[in-house]
C-alpha positions, 0 to 999 in steps of 0.5 A: 500500500505504501509503495502504491502511494509513493508511486502515485506521489512520484507520478503527481510530481512528474505531472506537476513538473511537466505542467510547469515546464509546459507553462514556461515554454508556452509563456516564452512562446507567447512572449516571443509572439508578442514581441514579433507581432509588435516588431512586424507592425512597426516594420509595416508602419515604417514601410507605409511612411517610406512609401508616403515620403517617396510619393510626396517627394516624387511629385516635385521631381525633377526639382531636387531641392523641392523634392527634398523639402517635400520629403522632409515635410512628410517625414515630420508628418510621419514622426520620422527622425530626419537623422534616420532617413536617407533620400537619394535622387536619380536624374532622368538619363535616356535610355537607361533612366527614362524617369526621374527617381527618388529612393527613401531609406528609413531605419529606427530601433524597435524596443522589445518588451519580453525579449530583453529578459533574454538579453535582447533589448532591441532590433533595427527596423528598416524600410525602403521605397522607390518612386518615379515621376513619369508621363503617361505611356498609354492606356485603354479608356481613350476618346477616339480623337487625335489632337495634333502635337503642333496644336497642343504645343501652342496651347496652355493648360486651361485653353480650349482646343478642337478635338473633332472638326466639323465640315469646315475644319476637316481635311479630305475626309479626316475630321480628327476621329481615330479607329482605336477599337475598329472601323465603323460609326457604331464602334466609334460611337461606343468608344466616345460613350464609354472610352476605348476598349483597346489601348494605345501607347506612346513610343518608348512606353516602358510597360506597354503590352504591345509596341504595335499600339503606338500607331492607329488609323484615322476613322474618316467621315464627319459622323455627325449623328454618332458623335452627337449621340455619344457626346450627349450621353457623356454630358447628360449622364454626368453627375450634377456638381461635376458638369463645369470646369470649376466644379471638376478642376481645382487650380493651385497658386502655381497654375497646376491643376488637380481633380476635385475629389468629388469629381475624380473618376479614377482609382478606387472609389472614383466617381464613375458619373464624372464623364466629362474628364476624358483622355485624348491621344496626341498624335504626331500629325494627321493623315488621310486614310489609308494611313497610320498616325503615331501617338506621341503623348496623352492629355487629360481634358475637360469635355466642354461640348460642341462648338458654336455651330452645335452638332447638326447637319455638317456642323459637329465640332467638339471642344475640350480644355487641357488639364495640367495634372499629376493625376494617376489614371491607371496609365502605363509608365512612359518617359518623363516629358516636362512639356506634357500636361499630364504626369503622375507618380508611382511606386516602383520595385 
């Protein structure tokens, strides 16, 4: 009986020892998990800060001084010590560097709560972000009209320009329309209503999926009926409050434009009922079908509507106003050109 009692006591003691050991191991693992989770959260916050600083700085490129000032301001906004931040600028240098670039490297120490019991006081947290400023290299969702580069170069942001000519402005059957989605009046009408399904690219676009897309053909004919149907659709279906230039475009003190948040149709949460903001290809020159025109850049415009003659009979001139904006509308990256009215910034690598 005594032997049995002693055996039970020894067994209970072993169970107690194993339970204590398990609790110690479990407690240690929990402590490590807490410290590791805290470290990863700090690293994620630091990466978000690096991304924000790089994007803010790239908005000012290629002016390195202004870009550095923007980086310092956004570092302060994110509680980043300037001594722990390194900012490196790379100038545009064709063909290897098609766009000006900024690299932001951040580092700080992360203190541990439990690992210090094992002699590990802290660990270094690092983050890096690279951003470029570029000109649009191409996209779908285009208006099937081509503006000649020479006419665009004579204009200033905010100026009106003819997007499609009427009978008095067309040349040998070319009224400025493009055959982006294919030929035919109904295809052209749908492209104006909804934006092109197919995309175009500029020469030198760095991530264009098809280099053959730098050219397209003119769509001959005045096409008064399809043009009126499509332009009326965009104007009448535009949300109230987004149907004038002043409602859509915010002008900064330096003359640059931005799209108001209520009327910006691009990106997640964009206003899909803001239909008077359009993307138009800028072509090298016009030609008479059969031929091809080459896309040299893209422009963001506010669709003003018809010319003074309206859209009836042979009169159907379409006009728009250039927007000078850093708006990222989902375009492919191109080659930075200070003379284009449209630019955007993007994180790379």
